[in-house]
C-alpha positions as CSV (number, residue, x, y, z in Angstrom):
1,X,9.7,0.9,22.1
2,X,12.1,3.8,22.3
3,X,10.6,7.2,22.9
4,X,10.3,9.4,19.7
5,X,12.3,12.5,20.4
6,X,12.9,15.6,18.2
7,X,13.5,19.3,18.5
8,X,10.1,21.0,18.5
9,X,9.5,23.7,16.0
10,X,6.3,25.0,14.6
11,X,7.0,23.5,11.2
12,X,8.0,20.1,12.6
13,X,4.9,19.8,14.8
14,X,2.7,20.8,11.9
15,X,4.4,18.1,9.8
16,X,3.9,15.2,12.3
17,X,2.0,12.4,10.5
18,X,-1.4,11.3,11.6
19,X,-1.4,7.6,12.8
20,X,-3.9,5.2,11.2
21,X,-5.1,4.2,14.7
22,X,-4.5,5.1,18.3
23,X,-2.0,7.9,19.1
24,X,1.7,8.5,18.9
25,X,3.7,10.6,21.5
26,X,6.7,12.8,20.7
27,X,9.1,14.4,23.3
28,X,11.0,17.6,22.9
29,X,14.8,17.2,23.1
30,X,15.0,20.7,24.8
31,X,12.4,20.6,27.4
32,X,12.5,16.8,28.0
33,X,9.1,16.6,29.9
34,X,7.2,18.3,27.1
35,X,5.3,15.9,25.0
36,X,3.1,16.3,21.9
37,X,0.5,13.6,21.5
38,X,-0.9,13.0,17.9
39,X,-4.1,11.1,17.6
40,X,-5.7,9.3,14.6
41,X,-8.2,12.0,14.4
42,X,-5.5,14.5,13.6
43,X,-5.6,16.2,16.9
44,X,-2.2,17.4,18.4
45,X,-1.9,18.4,22.1
46,X,0.9,19.5,24.3
47,X,1.3,17.8,27.6
48,X,3.7,17.6,30.5
49,X,4.7,14.2,31.7
50,X,6.6,13.9,34.9
51,X,7.1,11.2,37.6
52,X,6.2,12.5,41.0
53,X,5.0,11.0,44.3
54,X,5.4,7.5,43.0
55,X,3.2,8.0,39.9
56,X,3.2,9.6,36.4
57,X,1.6,12.9,36.4
58,X,0.2,14.1,33.1
59,X,-0.9,17.7,32.6
60,X,-2.4,19.0,29.5
61,X,-1.2,22.4,28.2
62,X,-3.3,22.8,25.2
63,X,-3.9,22.2,21.5
64,X,-0.8,22.5,19.3
65,X,-2.7,24.7,16.9
66,X,-3.4,27.3,19.6
67,X,0.0,27.2,21.5
68,X,3.4,27.9,19.9
69,X,6.4,25.7,20.7
70,X,8.0,28.5,22.6
71,X,4.8,29.0,24.7
72,X,4.6,25.2,25.3
73,X,8.1,25.1,26.6
74,X,7.6,28.1,28.9
75,X,4.3,26.6,30.3
76,X,5.9,23.2,30.7
77,X,8.7,24.7,32.9
78,X,6.1,26.4,35.0
79,X,4.2,23.2,35.5
80,X,7.3,21.2,36.3
81,X,8.4,23.8,38.8
82,X,4.9,23.5,40.6
83,X,5.2,19.8,40.7
84,X,8.8,20.0,42.1
85,X,7.5,22.3,44.8
86,X,4.9,19.7,45.9
87,X,1.9,21.2,44.2
88,X,-0.4,19.1,41.9
89,X,-1.5,20.9,38.8
90,X,-3.9,18.1,38.0
91,X,-5.5,18.4,41.5
92,X,-5.6,22.2,41.1
93,X,-7.4,21.9,37.8
94,X,-9.9,19.5,39.3
95,X,-10.4,21.9,42.3
96,X,-11.0,24.8,39.9
97,X,-13.5,22.8,38.0
98,X,-15.2,21.7,41.2
99,X,-15.4,25.3,42.3
100,X,-17.4,26.1,39.2
101,X,-20.0,23.3,39.8
102,X,-23.4,24.8,40.5
103,X,-26.0,23.4,42.9
104,X,-28.1,22.2,40.0
105,X,-25.1,20.4,38.5
106,X,-24.2,18.9,41.8
107,X,-27.7,17.7,42.3
108,X,-27.7,15.9,38.9
109,X,-24.3,14.3,39.8
110,X,-25.7,13.2,43.1
111,X,-28.8,11.7,41.6
112,X,-26.7,9.8,39.0
113,X,-24.8,8.3,41.9
114,X,-27.9,6.9,43.6
115,X,-30.7,4.5,42.8
116,X,-33.7,6.6,43.6
117,X,-37.4,6.2,42.6
118,X,-38.7,8.6,39.9
119,X,-40.9,10.4,42.3
120,X,-38.0,11.0,44.7
121,X,-35.9,12.3,41.8
122,X,-38.8,14.7,40.8
123,X,-39.2,15.8,44.4
124,X,-35.4,16.6,44.8
125,X,-35.4,18.5,41.5
126,X,-38.5,20.5,42.5
127,X,-37.0,21.5,45.8
128,X,-33.7,22.7,44.2
129,X,-35.3,24.5,41.3
130,X,-38.3,25.9,43.2
131,X,-37.6,26.3,47.0
132,X,-33.9,26.9,46.5
133,X,-34.3,28.4,42.9
134,X,-32.0,31.4,43.6
135,X,-29.1,29.0,44.4
136,X,-29.6,26.6,41.5
137,X,-27.0,28.3,39.3
138,X,-24.8,29.3,42.2
139,X,-21.5,27.3,42.7
140,X,-21.8,25.0,45.7
141,X,-18.6,26.5,47.2
142,X,-20.3,29.8,47.5
143,X,-23.3,28.5,49.6
144,X,-22.4,29.5,53.2
145,X,-23.7,28.6,56.7
146,X,-25.2,32.2,57.0
147,X,-27.0,31.8,53.7
148,X,-28.4,28.3,54.9
149,X,-29.6,30.0,58.1
150,X,-31.3,32.8,56.3
151,X,-32.9,30.6,53.7
152,X,-34.2,28.2,56.4
153,X,-35.9,31.1,58.1
154,X,-37.5,32.3,54.9
155,X,-38.8,28.8,54.0
156,X,-40.2,28.5,57.5
157,X,-42.6,31.4,56.6
158,X,-44.1,29.0,54.0
159,X,-44.3,26.1,56.4
160,X,-42.0,24.3,58.9
161,X,-42.4,21.0,56.9
162,X,-41.4,22.7,53.7
163,X,-38.4,24.2,55.4
164,X,-37.3,20.9,56.9
165,X,-37.9,19.0,53.6
166,X,-35.9,21.4,51.4
167,X,-33.0,21.7,53.9
168,X,-32.8,17.8,54.0
169,X,-32.5,17.8,50.2
170,X,-29.8,20.4,50.3
171,X,-28.0,18.5,53.1
172,X,-28.0,15.3,51.0
173,X,-26.5,17.1,47.9
174,X,-23.9,19.0,50.0
175,X,-22.9,15.8,51.7
176,X,-22.2,14.4,48.3
177,X,-20.3,17.5,47.3
178,X,-18.1,17.2,50.4
179,X,-17.6,13.5,49.7
180,X,-16.2,14.1,46.2
181,X,-14.1,17.1,47.3
182,X,-16.1,20.0,45.9
183,X,-16.4,21.5,49.4
184,X,-14.6,21.0,52.7
185,X,-17.6,21.0,55.1
186,X,-21.4,20.8,54.6
187,X,-22.9,24.3,55.4
188,X,-26.3,22.6,56.3
189,X,-24.6,21.3,59.4
190,X,-25.1,24.6,61.0
191,X,-28.8,23.9,61.4
192,X,-28.0,20.9,63.7
193,X,-25.3,22.8,65.7
194,X,-27.7,25.7,66.4
195,X,-30.7,23.3,66.9
196,X,-33.0,25.1,64.6
197,X,-34.4,22.1,62.7
198,X,-38.2,22.1,63.2
199,X,-39.6,19.2,65.2
200,X,-42.0,17.2,63.0
201,X,-45.4,16.8,64.6
202,X,-46.8,13.4,64.2
203,X,-49.6,13.6,61.6
204,X,-52.8,11.9,62.8
205,X,-55.5,13.7,61.0
206,X,-58.3,11.3,59.8
207,X,-61.9,11.8,58.5
208,X,-63.9,11.5,61.7
209,X,-66.7,8.9,61.7
210,X,-69.5,11.5,61.9
211,X,-68.1,13.2,58.7
212,X,-67.6,10.0,56.6
213,X,-71.1,10.2,55.2
214,X,-70.8,13.8,53.9
215,X,-67.3,13.2,52.6
216,X,-68.4,10.0,50.9
217,X,-71.4,11.6,49.3
218,X,-69.2,14.4,47.9
219,X,-66.8,11.9,46.4
220,X,-69.7,9.8,44.9
221,X,-70.9,13.0,43.2
222,X,-67.6,13.7,41.4
223,X,-67.9,13.8,37.6
224,X,-64.3,12.6,37.3
225,X,-64.6,8.9,37.6
226,X,-60.9,8.3,38.0
227,X,-60.6,10.8,40.9
228,X,-63.6,9.2,42.5
229,X,-62.1,5.7,42.3
230,X,-58.8,7.0,43.6
231,X,-60.2,8.5,46.8
232,X,-62.4,5.4,47.5
233,X,-59.4,3.0,46.9
234,X,-57.3,4.8,49.4
235,X,-60.1,4.8,52.0
236,X,-61.3,1.2,51.4
237,X,-57.8,-0.5,50.8
238,X,-55.4,1.7,52.7
239,X,-52.9,2.1,49.7
240,X,-50.4,4.9,49.7
241,X,-51.1,7.4,47.1
242,X,-48.0,6.6,45.1
243,X,-48.9,2.9,45.2
244,X,-52.5,3.6,43.8
245,X,-51.3,6.0,41.2
246,X,-48.8,3.6,39.8
247,X,-51.1,0.6,39.6
248,X,-51.2,-1.3,36.3
249,X,-54.1,-3.3,35.0
250,X,-51.8,-6.2,34.3
251,X,-51.7,-6.5,38.2
252,X,-55.4,-6.3,38.7
253,X,-57.0,-9.8,38.8
254,X,-60.7,-9.1,38.1
255,X,-61.6,-12.8,38.5
256,X,-59.9,-13.3,41.9
257,X,-60.7,-9.7,42.8
258,X,-57.2,-8.8,43.9
259,X,-54.8,-5.8,43.2
260,X,-51.0,-6.0,43.4
261,X,-48.9,-2.9,43.9
262,X,-45.4,-3.6,42.6
263,X,-42.1,-2.4,44.1
264,X,-43.7,-0.4,47.0
265,X,-42.0,1.8,49.5
266,X,-41.0,-1.4,51.4
267,X,-39.4,-2.6,48.1
268,X,-41.8,-5.5,47.9
269,X,-44.9,-6.4,45.9
270,X,-48.2,-6.0,47.9
271,X,-51.3,-7.9,47.1
272,X,-54.7,-7.1,48.7
273,X,-58.2,-8.4,48.1
274,X,-60.6,-5.8,46.6
275,X,-63.5,-5.2,49.1
276,X,-66.9,-6.0,47.8
277,X,-68.1,-2.4,48.4
278,X,-65.2,-1.1,46.2
279,X,-65.4,-3.7,43.3
280,X,-68.2,-1.9,41.3
281,X,-66.0,1.2,41.3
282,X,-63.0,-0.9,40.0
283,X,-65.3,-2.5,37.3
284,X,-66.4,1.0,36.1
285,X,-62.8,2.2,36.0
286,X,-61.8,-0.8,34.0
287,X,-64.4,0.1,31.4
288,X,-62.8,3.6,31.2
289,X,-59.1,2.9,31.4
290,X,-58.8,-0.8,30.9
291,X,-57.3,-0.4,27.4
292,X,-54.4,1.5,28.9
293,X,-51.4,0.4,31.0
294,X,-52.3,2.5,34.1
295,X,-55.3,1.9,36.2
296,X,-55.4,5.6,36.8
297,X,-54.4,6.7,33.3
298,X,-53.7,10.5,33.1
299,X,-55.1,12.9,30.5
300,X,-52.2,11.7,28.3
301,X,-53.0,8.0,28.9
302,X,-49.3,7.1,28.2
303,X,-48.7,8.6,31.7
304,X,-50.2,7.8,35.0
305,X,-52.5,10.3,36.7
306,X,-51.2,12.6,39.3
307,X,-52.9,13.4,42.7
308,X,-56.3,15.0,41.7
309,X,-55.8,18.2,43.7
310,X,-58.6,20.0,41.9
311,X,-61.1,17.5,43.2
312,X,-59.6,17.5,46.7
313,X,-60.2,21.3,46.8
314,X,-63.7,20.8,45.4
315,X,-64.6,18.3,48.1
316,X,-63.1,20.5,50.9
317,X,-65.1,23.4,49.7
318,X,-68.3,21.3,49.4
319,X,-68.1,19.7,52.8
320,X,-65.7,21.8,54.9
321,X,-63.8,18.6,55.6
322,X,-60.1,19.1,55.3
323,X,-58.2,16.1,54.1
324,X,-55.3,14.8,52.1
325,X,-54.6,11.5,50.3
326,X,-52.6,10.2,53.2
327,X,-55.4,11.1,55.7
328,X,-57.5,8.4,53.8
329,X,-54.9,5.8,54.5
330,X,-54.8,6.8,58.2
331,X,-58.6,6.7,58.3
332,X,-58.5,3.1,57.0
333,X,-56.0,2.1,59.7
334,X,-58.1,3.8,62.4
335,X,-61.3,2.0,61.3
336,X,-59.4,-1.3,61.2
337,X,-58.4,-0.8,64.8
338,X,-61.9,0.3,65.8
339,X,-63.6,-2.8,64.4
340,X,-61.2,-5.1,66.0
341,X,-58.8,-6.1,63.3
342,X,-55.5,-7.2,65.0
343,X,-52.7,-4.7,64.7
344,X,-50.5,-7.3,62.8
345,X,-53.2,-7.7,60.2
346,X,-53.7,-3.9,59.9
347,X,-49.9,-3.6,59.3
348,X,-50.1,-6.5,56.8
349,X,-53.0,-4.8,54.9
350,X,-51.0,-1.5,54.8
351,X,-47.7,-3.1,53.9
352,X,-46.3,-1.4,56.9
353,X,-43.9,-4.0,58.3
354,X,-41.4,-3.0,60.9
355,X,-38.3,-4.9,62.0
356,X,-39.5,-5.1,65.6
357,X,-42.4,-7.3,64.8
358,X,-40.6,-10.4,66.1
359,X,-43.7,-12.4,66.9
360,X,-46.0,-11.5,63.9
361,X,-43.1,-11.8,61.4
362,X,-43.6,-15.6,61.5
363,X,-47.3,-15.4,60.8
364,X,-48.3,-16.1,57.1
365,X,-51.5,-14.2,56.4
366,X,-53.8,-16.2,54.2
367,X,-55.7,-14.5,51.4
368,X,-59.1,-15.5,52.8
369,X,-58.1,-13.9,56.2
370,X,-57.1,-10.7,54.5
371,X,-60.4,-10.7,52.6
372,X,-62.4,-11.0,55.8
373,X,-60.4,-8.2,57.4
374,X,-60.5,-5.8,54.6
375,X,-64.2,-6.3,54.1
376,X,-64.8,-5.7,57.8
377,X,-63.3,-2.2,57.4
378,X,-65.4,-1.7,54.2
379,X,-68.6,-2.8,56.0
380,X,-68.1,-0.3,58.7
381,X,-67.6,2.5,56.1
382,X,-70.7,1.4,54.3
383,X,-72.7,1.3,57.5
384,X,-71.6,4.9,58.3
385,X,-72.4,6.3,54.9
386,X,-75.8,4.5,54.4
387,X,-77.3,4.5,57.8
388,X,-78.8,7.6,59.6
389,X,-78.9,7.8,63.4
390,X,-78.5,4.3,64.9
391,X,-74.9,3.7,64.0
392,X,-72.4,2.8,66.8
393,X,-69.7,5.4,67.0
394,X,-66.7,2.9,67.2
395,X,-64.1,5.4,66.1
396,X,-65.2,8.0,68.6
397,X,-65.7,5.7,71.6
398,X,-62.0,4.9,72.3
């Protein structure tokens, strides 16, 4: 189809008919690379169309209602001149838009480009809007190495772990920004070059054997039944906190006495027998939340409960025993080792498989074997919390 060419004037552009569907393009007979596109919505826009570097470059000038034909021709000549000199107006426009992209906007683009779990997404947003709040609305191109060094030093006053975690999130987002052309180099790289990343100390805190009784007694005394069952489930079954909090009743088999955590950190389903000592607590919890989706239903039962920090603080104040949710998982593993459960079995119970387990990877763990092992851990805990002075200190005799 031949190009539609006419001499652009204000009156002629205004009189161009609106197509029933699609769009129609008209070219100016004076500035031959100036085009007016008319869409079926009635919108009319001026564009420059020029062949350069082996492809058609199309640059939008503006709406015909806002730009006169004289202004459109002048602007078209400027754009064509830039293209002839090797510049790319389209690339310049993209660059200018990228330069306006804030850290918060870049974060959302990064999250949209990845398949991350909800908790990870929440954590990334928290770190950007809390730990890095003063940068959230700042264009990413304005974040410098000097600023990163200063911010890392400030965050370190809160805690080395906090500083490392926030800087890792920033590094991931800025890597994305560099990959899509928003910035040339990731400013967080300065932390590696100057070697100021904090070394993460291996966390190995557990609840010592001699403190299990006091801790257990404080948990049993909690009025909040969900928090009580949550703490005991982590201790008796070794679940990750996130696994426990996202358990659904549809994956709890009360008849077979098993619990299945879906899509765990290892991207697999994880089924464990419920220890005999824990089962009464699960039954009590079922009476409380069994009508809802979540085993640990929140105050708004449509949502799952969050980590019961208030109860953690209360137990610490009551007993003087410092602990976190993950400490209970480590305590479970330590007790398992102390009572002679094979390491491969402990890893299986904790869903903590590593690729170097070449020998144990061929062993299929039967449900009965798992049940014996997990009850062995539970029996030790029960012995510690019910007996007085004649207990063997397995955990402390290593």
